[in-house]
C-alpha positions in Angstrom: 213.6 46.8 81.0 216.7 44.7 81.7 219.2 47.6 81.3 217.2 50.4 82.8 216.5 48.5 86.0 220.2 48.8 87.0 220.4 52.5 86.3 219.9 55.3 88.8 217.6 57.6 86.9 218.7 60.5 89.1 221.9 60.4 87.0 220.1 61.7 83.9 220.2 65.3 84.9 224.0 65.3 85.7 224.6 63.3 82.6 222.9 65.9 80.4 224.7 68.7 82.1 228.1 67.1 81.8 227.6 66.3 78.1 226.4 69.8 77.4 229.0 71.7 79.4 231.9 69.3 79.0 233.3 70.6 82.3 232.7 69.2 85.8 232.5 72.6 87.6 230.3 74.2 85.0 228.0 71.1 84.9 227.8 71.2 88.7 226.6 74.8 88.6 224.0 74.1 85.9 222.7 71.0 87.8 222.7 72.8 91.2 225.2 70.3 92.6 228.5 70.7 94.4 231.7 69.9 92.3 232.6 66.8 94.4 229.0 65.5 93.9 229.2 66.0 90.2 232.6 64.3 90.1 231.1 61.3 91.9 228.2 61.3 89.4 230.6 61.3 86.5 232.4 58.3 87.9 229.2 56.4 88.4 228.1 57.3 84.9 231.4 56.0 83.5 230.9 52.7 85.4 227.3 52.4 84.3 227.9 53.1 80.6 231.4 51.5 80.6 232.8 54.5 78.8 234.9 57.5 79.8 232.3 60.0 78.3 234.6 63.0 78.9 238.3 62.8 77.9 240.8 65.5 78.8 242.6 67.1 75.9 244.9 70.1 75.6 241.9 72.3 75.0 239.7 70.9 77.8 237.4 67.9 77.7 236.0 66.3 74.6 233.1 63.8 74.3 233.8 60.2 73.4 231.8 58.8 70.4 229.6 57.0 72.8 228.9 60.2 74.7 228.0 62.0 71.5 225.5 59.3 70.7 224.1 59.5 74.2 223.8 63.3 74.0 221.8 63.1 70.7 219.4 60.6 72.3 219.1 62.7 75.5 218.1 65.7 73.6 215.1 63.8 72.2 214.3 61.8 75.3 214.6 64.4 78.2 211.9 66.8 76.9 209.5 63.8 76.7 210.4 62.7 80.2 209.9 66.2 81.5 206.4 66.2 79.9 205.7 62.8 81.4 206.4 63.9 84.9 205.3 67.5 84.8 202.1 68.5 86.5 199.1 68.1 84.2 197.0 71.1 83.1 193.5 71.2 81.7 192.4 73.9 79.4 188.7 73.3 78.6 188.8 75.7 75.7 191.3 73.6 73.8 190.4 70.2 75.2 188.7 67.5 73.2 187.3 65.2 75.9 184.6 62.6 75.4 182.5 62.7 78.5 180.2 59.7 79.2 177.4 60.2 81.7 174.3 58.3 82.6 171.0 58.8 84.4 167.2 58.6 84.2 165.0 61.2 82.5 164.9 63.0 85.8 168.2 64.5 84.7 166.3 66.9 82.5 166.0 69.0 85.6 169.6 70.2 85.2 171.4 68.2 82.5 170.5 70.6 79.5 172.1 73.4 81.4 175.2 71.2 82.1 175.4 70.4 78.4 175.1 74.0 77.4 177.9 75.1 79.7 180.2 72.2 78.6 179.8 73.2 75.0 180.2 76.9 75.7 183.4 76.4 77.6 184.8 73.3 75.9 183.5 73.5 72.3 185.7 70.6 71.0 184.5 68.2 73.7 181.7 65.7 73.3 179.0 64.3 75.7 177.4 60.9 75.6 174.4 60.6 77.8 173.4 56.9 78.3 170.1 55.6 79.5 169.9 54.2 83.1 169.8 50.4 83.3 170.2 47.7 86.0 174.0 47.2 85.4 174.9 50.9 85.3 177.3 50.6 88.3 179.1 47.7 86.5 179.5 50.0 83.6 181.2 52.5 85.9 183.5 49.8 87.2 184.4 48.7 83.7 185.0 52.3 82.5 182.1 52.3 80.0 180.7 55.4 81.7 182.5 58.1 83.7 179.8 59.5 85.9 176.2 58.7 86.9 173.3 60.7 88.5 171.2 58.8 91.0 168.9 59.0 94.0 170.9 58.2 97.1 169.3 54.9 97.9 170.6 53.5 94.6 174.3 54.1 95.1 177.0 51.5 95.1 179.2 51.9 98.1 182.5 51.4 96.3 181.9 54.6 94.3 182.8 58.1 95.2 179.6 60.1 95.6 178.6 63.7 96.1 175.3 65.3 97.0 174.0 67.7 94.4 170.6 68.8 95.6 167.3 67.7 97.3 163.8 67.4 95.9 160.6 66.2 97.5 158.0 63.7 96.3 154.6 64.8 95.3 151.5 62.8 94.4 149.8 63.4 91.1 146.1 62.3 90.8 143.3 62.7 88.3 141.1 65.7 89.4 138.2 63.3 89.8 140.1 60.8 92.0 138.4 60.2 95.4 141.4 61.6 97.2 141.8 64.7 95.0 139.9 66.9 97.4 142.1 66.1 100.4 144.8 68.6 101.6 147.2 65.6 101.9 147.4 61.8 101.6 148.0 59.7 104.6 150.4 56.7 104.5 147.4 54.4 104.9 145.5 55.9 102.0 148.7 55.9 99.9 149.3 52.2 100.5 145.6 51.3 99.9 145.7 53.0 96.5 146.9 51.6 93.1 150.0 53.4 91.7 151.8 54.3 88.5 155.4 53.1 89.0 158.2 54.8 87.1 160.6 51.9 86.6 164.0 53.7 86.9 165.7 50.4 87.8 163.9 47.4 86.2 160.3 48.0 87.2 161.1 49.6 90.5 161.1 53.3 91.5 163.8 52.5 93.9 164.0 55.9 95.7 160.5 55.1 96.9 160.4 51.4 97.1 163.4 51.2 99.4 161.8 53.7 101.8 158.7 51.6 101.9 160.6 48.4 102.3 162.1 50.0 105.4 158.6 50.0 106.8 158.0 46.4 105.7 155.5 47.4 103.0 155.1 48.1 99.3 152.9 49.8 96.8 150.3 48.1 94.5 151.3 48.7 90.9 148.6 49.3 88.4 150.8 50.7 85.6 154.6 50.6 85.1 156.3 53.0 82.7 160.0 53.6 82.0 160.0 57.4 81.9 158.8 60.2 84.3 157.7 62.2 81.2 155.3 59.5 80.2 153.7 59.0 83.6 151.8 62.2 84.6 149.1 62.2 81.9 148.6 58.5 82.4 146.6 59.1 85.6 143.9 61.2 83.9 140.5 59.7 84.4 141.9 56.8 86.5 142.1 55.9 90.2 145.9 55.7 89.9 148.4 57.7 92.0 151.7 58.8 90.5 154.6 59.8 92.8 157.0 62.3 91.2 159.8 64.6 92.4 158.4 68.2 92.6 161.0 69.5 90.1 159.5 67.4 87.4 156.0 68.7 87.7 156.4 71.6 85.3 153.4 72.2 83.2 151.4 69.6 85.1 150.9 72.2 87.9 148.4 74.1 85.9 146.7 71.1 84.2 143.0 71.3 85.3 142.6 67.6 84.8 145.2 66.8 87.5 145.5 67.4 91.3 148.9 67.6 93.0 149.2 66.7 96.7 152.2 66.2 99.0 153.4 62.6 99.3 153.3 61.1 102.8 156.1 62.3 105.0 157.5 58.8 105.2 158.7 58.9 101.6 160.2 62.4 101.5 162.7 63.9 100.6 164.7 62.8 97.6 168.5 63.2 97.8 170.1 63.5 94.4 173.8 62.8 93.9 176.5 62.1 91.3 178.9 59.1 91.5 182.1 58.2 89.8 184.8 55.5 90.1 187.7 56.3 92.4 190.2 55.9 89.5 188.8 59.1 88.0 189.4 61.2 91.1 192.5 62.9 89.8 191.7 63.2 86.1 191.7 66.9 85.3 189.0 66.7 82.6 186.7 64.7 84.9 187.3 67.2 87.8 186.4 70.0 85.5 183.1 68.2 84.4 182.2 67.6 88.1 182.9 71.3 88.9 180.7 72.3 86.0 177.9 70.0 87.3 178.3 71.5 90.8 178.1 75.0 89.5 174.9 74.3 87.4 173.1 72.5 90.2 174.0 75.1 92.7 172.0 77.6 90.6 168.9 75.5 90.5 165.8 77.2 92.0 164.1 75.5 94.9 160.8 73.6 94.0 157.7 75.8 94.2 157.0 76.0 98.0 153.3 76.3 97.3 153.1 72.7 96.2 
């Protein structure tokens, strides 16, 4: 970089025009400059390159050998520089991006629809969905993943976050549970009970635990499982209470062995978001992925109001 640091790169366009046109006035017209400005640019270029570049002959100007070599190099270099500094475009149909996202199994509420739309609109791209773990935000910082889905209480503040949708927590009990006949569960009854904990971060269901910590209390864990999908049928025939987002209840709504009640007001609702590192803000492929996620989640139906 020793030589380029002493060069005014604004001279590249006048240089290319002068070498192509071999005439100061014509080069000025091509470069959109006045003739005196082009004349000054030519003198600066001669000083910089220590060469006359253009030499007057009886038939006009001719290029020096150095100028001919420079012209050949410019014809190769300038299109690359133009591509380097031109505004980027993103065409999903022709792109071959490798998108890396992460979340818990709650993402099944919307992620399959996201995957389908990505492959429909960008068939050459790939998606890598990683399991949630305790160091997921460090993975975002290190560039191991591009985007994560999370409940708001779990977010790291250095990230850029965006709200996607809301859900509400419901309690799932065995139909023969002593509280199964109640229209709702009070906070006192909830805290007195023994619970199934879906360990989304370590062995904590953080969207709930952090709410309870705000009240200076916590739940009694009888069973801890890593996945929401494993949890619901684990309460059958027990005195356990499972707390799930309503959008995950699915077929459990009609299971005669289960009873579904609203969770206490103190632990509702759930705010679901996506987060990414600020360095990916301007990446066109990542912008398109985020737009796709926004479009899919905007189409999600609301949870069954009868629950």
